[in-house]
N, C-alpha and C positions, 0 to 999 in steps of 0.2 A: 503494501501501498505505499499513496506518499504522504509523506509527513507534513505536518500543517506548521503556521508559524503561530506564535500568541502576540506581533505585535497589531492594535486596536486600526491599525492601516490598512489591511489587511484583511479583514472580517468575511469580503465579498469570498477572497480566495479559500478563506477555511469555510467557511458554505459549505464552498464547492467539494472542497476536501472529502468534510463529514457525509453529501452527500453521495460521493463516488465511494467512501466506503460504504453506505447501509445501503445501496441498491448493489453492491459488488455482493457482498457478504450475509446483507441482511437474511434474517432475522436479528439484528444484533444490539447488546443495550448500549447503553451510555459509557458504562464500565469499560466495556469490550472498544468501544469507538476511538476511548484516549488511549488505548494501547496500540490498536491499528494505526493512530494518524502521527499520535506524535504531543499530540493539543492536553492541556490539565484538564485534567475533570471541567472546573471552573468553566474554561473556554467553549468545551464540550457542550455543558448543561446552558450556556446561552445558546449557543451556535442552534442545536437543537431548537431551544423555541421559538427563534426566529423561522427555521423552516417547517418547524409546526404553524405556525402565522401563517405562515406563506402557502399551506395549504399542499407541500412538496411531499411532507412523511409521515405518517399516521404509526399509530402505537395498535399493536397489534397484538395484545396480552405479554404473559411473561415467562422466565424466564423458570426454567425447576428451582427447588428452593434448594440451597447446600447446606441452610443452617440457620442463614439470616435472611433477612426484608429479601422477599423476589423481586428481584429485575425485572424493568420492563425494557421488551421488546420494539425494536422501530423497525420499521422497512419505509422502502416508498412509494406512495401513492398514485398509484398510474394515472385517475384524471386529474393527478395534480397541475400536468402541462399536457400540449398541445404541437404535432406542425406535421404540415404539409411537407409530401416528397412526390419531388415526377422524378420517373425515368427519361430520357430522351435518347430514341432511339431511330434506325432510320424512316422503316415504316412504323412505329406506334410509339404512343407516348402510355407510360403507368403511373398513373396518380392515386397515395396512398395517403391516409389521416391518420397519426398513428400518436397511441399516447405516450406516457414519460414512460414506461416501460419497452416500449417501441415495439408494441404491440401493435397491428394496422385494425381501427375501427371499420373503416369501409376504404372502398379500391377502386377506381375505372381503368380502363384500358382504353385508350380511344386511337383511331386507328389513322395514319397520319398517309398521303400520297408522296409518292417517290419520285423523281426529287422537290423536298419541300422547301418552303420559302420562308427563312427565317422570321419573318413580321407576321406570318398566318400563321405559324407553328405555335409562336408565342404568345398572339391572341385568343386561339383555340383553346389552347392549356392550360390559359390564365381562367378564361371565361369558366373551365370545366372543374378546375381547381375551386373556384371559388363555389361555384353553385354543389361543389362535393361536401364542402362546410357548411354552407346551408340548410343540407337535408340532413345536415347528422344535428345529434342535439348534444353538441360541444360548447359548451361558454368560450362565445370570440373573446373573452377576453381572456383566457387561459391558452389561447394559439401564438406562438411565439415565432411566426413566422412561415418561410419555404426555403426547401432545398433543392438544388436541381444537380441531378448527375448524368452527365454529358459528356458523349465518349471526347476524345482527348485529339489532339493537345490542347493547352488550353494554356492565356497567359494569366497565371495566378494574382499577380497585382492589380488588375485590370476586370477581372469575371467575364474575360474574351475567350469565345468558342476561335480556334487557328483550325481551318482547311481542316477539317476530322475526313479521314481517308474514304467513311461512305457515308459522307451528307455532304454529294459536292455543290459546290454555288455556296458551300458555307464556308469563306472565305476569312475574315474575322468578324466577326457576331459581338457584340457588347450582350452577351443573353441576363449577365447579373444586374444591370444597366432596365435592360427591357425589360425582367422577370417584376421588379422592382414598379417599375413603373405603371406594369399593366393589372399590375395586383394592390400595389400600394401598403403591403407589406415587406418587413425586415428579410433579405434572401441572401441563401447561400451558396455556390457554385466548387463543384468540385468535377475531376472525370468520373467516371462510372466504377474503375474500382478502386480505387482509393474512397472514394462514398460507400462501396460494398465493407472494404475494411473497418472503416469508423463505425459502420452498423454491426460489421460485427462485433468490435471488440464493447461497444454502447450497450448492447443485448447481449451476450455469450455472460456478464458477470464472472465471477470467479473462474470459468472455465473458460473462458477467452481471456484472461489475465495476463498481463508477463507479453508475450514477444511472439509475432504470428505472422508469414507469410498468406496472402490469403492471394487465390487464383482465381479468377473472375475469366470466364467465357460465356459470350452472350454473341453478337456478331463478330467483334473481333475478339482478341485475349489478348488480357491484362492483370494487370498485380497493383495490390494494395501492401504494403510493407508496418506494421506493429513493432517497435523495439520498449520492451520495457514501458508498455502503456502507450505511448508515444507516436503519434501518426507520419509518418515522413512524407514530407511533398519535395522534398526537393528546393531549390534552388530557382525553379521557374514554376511551383507548381504539378512537376511531371517526373518525380518518380517514379520510380518499376515500371516503362517501357516494358514489357515483360516480350512482345510479340516483337521485338528489337532483339532482343537474348539469341546470340549467336550460338549457330548447331550446327549441326554436320554439313558442310558445302554442298550446295545443289544449284540449283537450276531457276529456280523463280525471283525475279527481281520484287524485291518490295517497293513501298510506294515510296521510302525514304532513300531507295540509287541499291541496297543492301543485296548482295544474293545469297546470305545466310542466317540473312533473319527468320525467329521461328513461326512470323505470325500466318505469309504465305502458305504456307505448311499445314497449318492447323484453324484455319477459319472453318466457316461451314460450307465454304463454298468450294475451299481448299480438297476438301474430305470429300463433297458429292465428288467432284471431278474425278479423284481418284477412285472413287469405287467405279467409273464408268473405267480409265484405263490401268485397271487393276484384273476389274472381271468382269467388263461390257458392258454393252447395251441391255441385253437381256438380265442383269440382277440389278436394273436400273427400273425397266418395267417388270419385273418381278415386286420391287418396292411400291412400283406405282407411284415415283418419280414424275414428273413435268418436263424438269431440267430446262428449265424456262427463266434467267434471271428474273424476270421476276415472278416467279412460283419459290422464290430461294426459302421461304420462310415456310411454306406449305412443303415441302423438299427435305428440310432439315427435321422436321416434327415427322415426317413419314423415315428419315433412312435413322433416327434415334429411337424413333417407335419398335423398327426392326430390328436394332443392335440391342434392346431390352430384350427381345422376346429371343435373342440367341440364330437371326439370320447371321448366316457365316458369310458372307462378302461386307454387311452392317458393320460386323464385329471385327473384322479384318479393318479393314479401312480406318476404324475410331480407332484400335490400339494403335496400330502403326502410328495416329496423328499422336495417341497419348503416348506412346514413347519419344517419341521427341519434345515432348509439355516436360514428362520427367528427367532428355537430358538438360533441359532449361534451366530447373528447379531444384536439380541435383546441386548446379554451378551456384545458383541463390542463393540456397540455404549453406552451401558452405562457405560464402562471401557475408551473411548476416551472421552467423551463427544461430540460428532460430529452431527451436523448439519441437513446431508444429507448426505444418502445410494444412489451411484450409481450406475447403474447393468450393465454389456457388457461381449461379449464374443462371439464367435461363435457360444458356446453349447447352445445359450438362444433363439436363431434369432426361432421365431415363437410361442413359449413360455413362451417371458416375461411377455403377461399379467396376467400368472397364478403367475409367481415366485414374479413379482411386488406385489401384491394385499397379496400373504402369507406373503412377508417381511415386505410390511405397516403395515396386521395387528398386527405382533410379536412387532416390535420397536415404533408402537406406545400404546399401551398397557401396557406400566408402568405410573404410579402413576408424576414420573418424568416428562417424557415427556410429557405428559397431561398440567401437573401446570405450565414446562416454556415453552416452544414452542413443536410444531409439528416437526417429521421426515420427513426429505421429502426425497421421493424414486423415481429416475429417472430412464431413461435409457439412457446411454451411448451417448455422440457427434459425435463417431466415426464411428457406423457404424459396417460391417462386419468383416471390415478387423481390429479391435480394435489391437490386437496382435500386428500386425507387424507394421502400425502407431504409437503404441505406444512404438518400439522400433527406433523406425529415430527418434520419441521425445526427446529418453536417449540423443540422438548429439545434438539440438537446446539445450535443459536443460544445458546439459554441458556446453554447451557453452556462451550462452545467460543470461542463469536465475541468480542471485544474489543472493551468496552465500559466507560464510568466507573461502571458497578455493581462490575467488577471492581476496582478503581483504590479504592476505598471500603469494600469489602468486611474485613475484618481477617485472616478465613480464606484471601484469595486466589484 
């Protein structure tokens, strides 16, 4: 757990430290909170009183008696705060409304045309998000803001999306500013893989405390890094561009100009192409693939379904791609020294078992991993709406996670 400070000027930081401890370890007593955070008993009592008054935590009962007075247990109050999350993908926007625990209260999938015009997308998505709130029973005063998970690369300093490969025509789109103007609420923006990692840390509690590498498979492949409970963004906000990890030499040119990047071999388009190349058109027809760029979403869904039911051709090409993902993951795990790899993203649905097997085999094959500790390879706790829930978690994380920003902000 992060340690607190007893200086009066950083009361907001202490509140975040205590709330984070309650969320991660709860139900927990005030005495336990003092030990977890390094704060004095008096400071913990003062902070807990403020969190109770704010409706962010609640008293849930009593710990078993050990001979003295029974200790009151505290837990986070899910209805204490809410956030909207939007995951932008080339063919759809997924919108969710989540509570403080990260549970989705309601959601909607909004179909988009490809290619999409940014102004029209923002207008439609903002309108749908606001309607989602209106139709819910959520107290508007407890709605903190809107989080956006978008394909990278992004300019983190300005909230601008810069020429994402799967969104043609989105050259330099100031999404942060556009959504703030369209909704009238605070907005946070991050790339989809990093947002997913933040969501995993927020929702996963103690099971996701510490460090992990989050591998995200959607229209493309990306990653998010959490080291010692801190999300790494990099200098420009584009850390963990996993799709550009170098794998065995090949002949497919990445949009960045490289020929050994992982992305061109592991995207849904690439895996579908591999199916035809390795097993012929007959295998595609058997699975029911249209093999039309306009049908990519449907074809990928069918291929994943075939992989889940054991179709040999589908399993072969998915495993072939998963082996490359494992190769890249092994390098990343060795570099970062994390003990956990988390797999998530809508693109994994139905083929998680294959990808997990190959990644597990790769990251646990080195002598260092075997000698010190095995690397856990686990599925995301967020389910199918990982991108949108991760986006909403950007808002919760930004408001309630202890960090240096809170220490230097005089508003606390």
